[in-house]
N, C-alpha and C positions, 0 to 999 in steps of 0.2 A: 682646448682647440680653438680658444680665442684667438691664439697668437698664428695661426697656421693661417696660410693664404688658403681662398675658394680652390684655387687647382689643388692644392695639398690635403681640404679637406675634400671635394671629391672623387679626388683618388684613393683618400682613404675609407670615406663610405662606399666605394666601388668595391674592392677590398672584405668587408663588412658586410654585404650587403652577400656577395659570392662564397662565403664562410657557410657550411650547414649547418642547421639549427643548432646539432646538438654540441658541435666547437666555440656557436656563440657562448650556450648557457654554463661551458664550461669557463672559457674563460672571465665570465662573470663570477661565477660561480667562486672561483680562485681568488680574483680580486677583493671579492667581499668577505672572505675569510679574512682575510689579511689587511683590511681597512683599519680594525680598531687599534691597531698594530704599528703599522705604515702611513707613513703621510703620504708617498708616492701611491700606491694602491690604492687611498681613498682619492686620489687623483685620477688613476686611471680608471674609477667607479663611475665617476661623473662623465669621460669621457667616452667608456664605455653606454652608456644612460642616452648622451646626447647624438651618439651612432644607433641607437637603436632607435630613436625618436625619427634619425633621420630618415633610414632605411622603411619604419613604421608606414604602415597606409591608412589611410583616416579611419577609425571605426566603421563607419559606414550604416550600412543596414546590423549590424552591430551592435551595434549602440543599443538600442532595445535589449537586447540580452545583455548587457552589458550595465545598463540603466535599470533594469528590474532584477537584478542577480539577489535583492536581499527577499523577495518571495518565491523566486526557484525553485526552494525546499517544499514550499507550500500551494506549488499548484498544482491540482490532477482532476480527472473526471471525479465528479460526488457520486455518480452511477456505480465506479469500479475502483475508487481508491477510497480508503477511510477518512473519516472528517478530518481529523489532526495533521494529513498530509492533502487536504484538498481544499485549502482555507479561502483558495482561488481556482477558480475554474478555470479553462481555456481561455473561452468566451469573455468571459470576466477580464481577462487580462490583455484579450483583443481589444477592448472596447477601453479598459482605462488608457492603453496606450493611443489612440485613437484623440481620445480626449486630451491625455496632456501632451500627446503631436501638434495636434490640429488649433488645438485652443487655450489649455490652463498655462502651459510650458513652455509654448513654441522656440520659442528663441533657446533656451538649455536644448531644446531637443536637436534644435538644427545646429550648436557651438558643439554638444558631444558629437554628433554626425563626423566631425572636422577633425574632432582629437585625434591624433597620431598615439597616447601615452596608455600603456598596459593597461587591463580594469579594475589591475590594484593599487592603483598611484591614488594621491591624495584629492585629488583634481576630479575623480569618477565618484568619490563619497561626496565632493561639494554638488556635484550636479546630483545625485541621489536626495543630497538634503533640499537643496532647491525644490528639484519636483514634490516632496514631499512638503513643501511650504507651499507650491499650488497648489497640488489636492487640496490640501485644507482649507486654504481660502476657495477654491470651487464649490466646497460641502456646505462650508458657512453661507457664502452667498444662498446658493438655491436653500439651505435653511429659513434663510429667513423671507422668502416666498412658500409657502404648505404645500401647494399645486406643484411647485418646481421641484420641492423634495420627492414628491410623491413621483413627478415623472421621473427623477433619477434613480431613485431605485429601481421602481419597474422596470427604465434601460438597462438596468444590471443582475437585472431577474429578479426581485422582489424580494419579499421575505428579507434577514437579516443583512439586505446588500449595502447601505448607510454603514454598519457597522465593519462590515466587510472592508468598505472605504479608506474606514477609520484604523481600519487595522492596517493598511497599505500605506494610511502617514505616518505612523507610527515605526514600521520594518525601515522605511525610506530614509526617516528625519535622524534614525538610530542604526543606523545600518554600519557604521565604522566604528563604533563601538561595540558593537553585539559582535562582527567578525571577530575581533581582534579576541575576541571572548571563544568563539566557539573553531576560530585557531587551534585550538588547545586542548578540542573536544577529537579523536580521532573519528574518520570518516564510519567507520562501523564498530559500535559496540556490541561485543560478543556477551558479556560480564560486566556490569557495573560494579566494578569492585572498592573499597574503602578508599584509595589513594584519589583515583575519578570522583566520586563522592565527594571527597574533599575539597577535591579541587573547583568541581563546579560550584559547591557552597559559596566558594571566597569568592570565585565570579560572579552570582549570584547578589555578594555584598556591595562586590566593589561598582557593579550596576549599578543598586541604590542610587549607590552616592554620585555617580558619574551620569549616566542616562535612568533613571528608572522607571523611566515609559517600556523600556527595551527587556528589562531582564525577567519578566514571567516569559516573554518569545524568546530570550536565550534557554530556559528550561523547554520549551515547548518545541523548539529544533532541532534540544539533545535530546527529548523523547525519539524523533523522528527517525534517529541515529541507532537509537538500541532495537536488538535483536527482538527484547522481550520489551516492551516498550513499559510495560505497569512498573519496572522495575526504578522507574522516576521517584516514585514513591520514596525510597531511598532518601535521596536527594531531599525532599518534603519533609519528610523527617528531622532530617537535620537542620535544615535552616528554622520549621515550625517547633523546633523541641519539643515534640511528644509525637507518639507512636499510633495515635488514633486519631479521627477523623473529626475533634468534638469542636476545634478550635480553627482549625488546616481551613473547614470546609465554607466558612465564612469569609475568612481574608482576600487578598489577589491569587495568593498560592490556591486558589479554587479553581482557577482556569483549566490549572496543568490535569489537579482528578475529574474535572467536566473533560476535559482532551481525553481522556482514557477512559469514560464510562462511556462516550458519541462513540470509540471507536469500537466497542464492545457491543451498543446499539445496533451500529452499522449492520457487526456480521451476526447477530442473531435477525435482525428483521432481510439478510438476503437467506436464510430459509424457509422463509415465505412459499417460494415457486421452486415445485418440484424438478428434478433434476430429467429431460428427455430421453439421454442419451451416456453411457458411458465419458466420456468427455465431461458433460456438465454433473454429473454426480461426481467427479473427481474433483470439480471445481466446488461443488456443495461441501462434499466434505472437509475438504481446506479450510473454508470456511467456518463449519463446524468446528475444526479441529482448534481454528485461531479465537473463536469464541470463547472456548472451555479454557483454552489457556487463559484468556483478558480476566476472564470471572474470576479463578483459580488463584490466579497471579493478583488480582488486586486485594484480596484478602489475606494472599501467604506475604504480602511484602506490607501493609498498615492495615489498621485497626479499624476495620468498616464497621461501625455499628449498624444494629438492624435497624436501629430508630431515627437515626441517622439520614440526613440527604442524602448521599450516595447510597446508603446498605437500602433506604426504599428503593431506590433508582432502579439499584444492582438487583435488588430481590424479584421487581418487575421485569427487567430484559430475562432472568433466567427464566421466568414461568414465562415468558413469550418463544423462549427459545424453545422450551422442553414441550410446549404447544406445538408451535411451529414441526419442530422435528418427527413428534408422535404422528403428524398430520401426512408427512414425507414415508414413515414406516406404513401406514392404514393402509396405502396405494397399490402396494408392495402385490395383494392379494388379489386386485381387479386387472394388476398390469397382467398374472400370471394369466388371468383367464383368458388374455387376448395377444400373449406375449407365448403361450407357452404350449406345443401342438402337444393334447393332452386325451390320448385315447383315452377308452373305456372301453369297458368290458361288459357282454350285453348278456341277456337269462339268459341265453344257451351256452355262453360261454364263453364264446366266438370273440373278439377284439375288435372293436371299431374304433377306424383310425378317425386321426381328426384333421383337419385342412391343416397346410404349414400358413402359418402368421406372416401377415408382413412385415417389412423387414424393420418398420417405424414402431412396430408393437414389439418385438424382440427387442428393437434397441431401449424401449423405454424399459420394458420387466430388467433386462441388463442393470441399467444404471441404481434404476430403485433399490432390486436386490445390492450392489454391490456395495451404494451407502448405507444401508441397513446390516448389513456384516463389518462396513469397517465402524460404523458410529458403537460397537460391542463394546470398544476399546475406553468411550468415553459414558458410556451409559448412564454408568453411576452417578459421576457428576455432573450430569446434565437431565439425572433423577428421569429416565426414561426406564430402567435396567429392565423394569418386568416386562412392560410392553415389544419391545426389542429382543428379549428372548423367546419369547412366544410369536410373535411372526418371523422370526429367523427358525426356530425350530419348526416350523408349520410347513414354513415354507421351503424348505430342506428334503421336509418328510415327502411333503408334495414332488419337489421333483424326482426324488427317488425312487417312489413309486414311479412317476409318469416314463422314466427311463427303465427298469423293469417290464412294462408292456410294451415299449420301444424297441426292446431286445427281443422277445418274443414275438412281434410283429414282424421284427427284420428276418428272423428265424422259417417265421410260417410262412410269408407272401416272396414273391418271384416281380420280375419286368421293374414295370414302374410302379407299383404298391412298395413293391422292397426299396427300389429309390426313397420314396416319398418317407416310408419309414425311416430310410439311415440320417435322411434329412434333418429331420425332427429329433432323434438321438442325439448328433452334431448340436445343433441349437439348445437341447437338454444341459450335454455337457458345458457348453460355454455359460451358462444360465447358472449352472452350479459351480463353476472356477469364479465365476462373479460373486457368490455366494462364499467364495475362499472355503471348499471343501473340495478341493481338489484331487486327493486320494477317491473322494470318490466318485468324480469326475473323470479319470482317467483310469478305472476299474471301468467304469460304463463305455467310454473308448474301447476297450480292449472286448469286452464280453460280445460286443457290437459288430467288433471289425471278426471274431471268432466267428458268429454266428449268418455274420455275411458268407464264411469262408466254408459253409457248414453243407 
């Protein structure tokens, strides 16, 4: 475009601006496709780049997302997201951006906000590296004064906040090399096959030569794309040339195994809180299901020795999960005490109705008995089979017995008493359905309807 007059440039830019985005993309793709074989297409690619930059708005507020893009896959709420995908909390990212933009790298941030190039261009990787360098300088400066380092760690949430900042430095500095590898990994991997496993191993070797600090992060980011994260051990086995953790757990690759263990622990810990209703119970079961998948997946994919560091940690997590799960099971009888409108038969043989329970009590009983029933699928793997069966069998019998009395009560009562009995019968059927006793619940409903119609 250097040979064009200002007027010609303005007209060409106006034409480009008027085109729909998909049309521009198609033209660029066509030119790129033949650029390697055609000199004219190469020049056309450059023209398109200039046009796009001319009509592109400056990054402005999008600069934050562009600059911190290397951290995005690892940003999550640690209360709801497993550790491997929540290395940085949203609050920490907000504070990090403020520190960079107002103090450590103010000029770089201001320049980036004015940049019109797409975030995949090299200039943005230069900006990210500059942020990484500035952040490293800020950390080193704070480290020279212990009280400043203490204040910095406290500002970012305490705990391992200093390590979190150092991780951000590594990701920002090595973003270009890591991104080049991650572009060769599908956004979602449903089965880590041999070809992809070999490719990831080769990329790790490449990074160990070109950007060694980023090599393990490439593996951790890859783990985040796996539908079954424990499959990352297939790569670890190829890299470490061993099928067990005897040596690997003592190398830099241990960070990957530690990440899988941390996620396993996250799901085990989430079983501490019993569900208060059906929706919470479904979420609790999802976490339980995920825990079992992680726990069994690790030992299936890799030789986790019982006496090794990973083996001992996994054994401890399994024990914790079993304890937490059994505690939830054991709350079912008490929940039925308050949530089941359970009639009783008096000495004379007359059925004495129970008051209808508060809805919250019914909800709690429904959630707990749902979890109890669903947990049967993994009870053996979680070493809680006997407890699950004992409480589940007793609960269903109790519901059936209550249902029998309620049917008789519907048949023998009238007016408001019958309405209350029918309502109690519906609650009982609802709890039976939560217990996955659908046929028993359906039969109870039919008998209740027949008793009311008699």
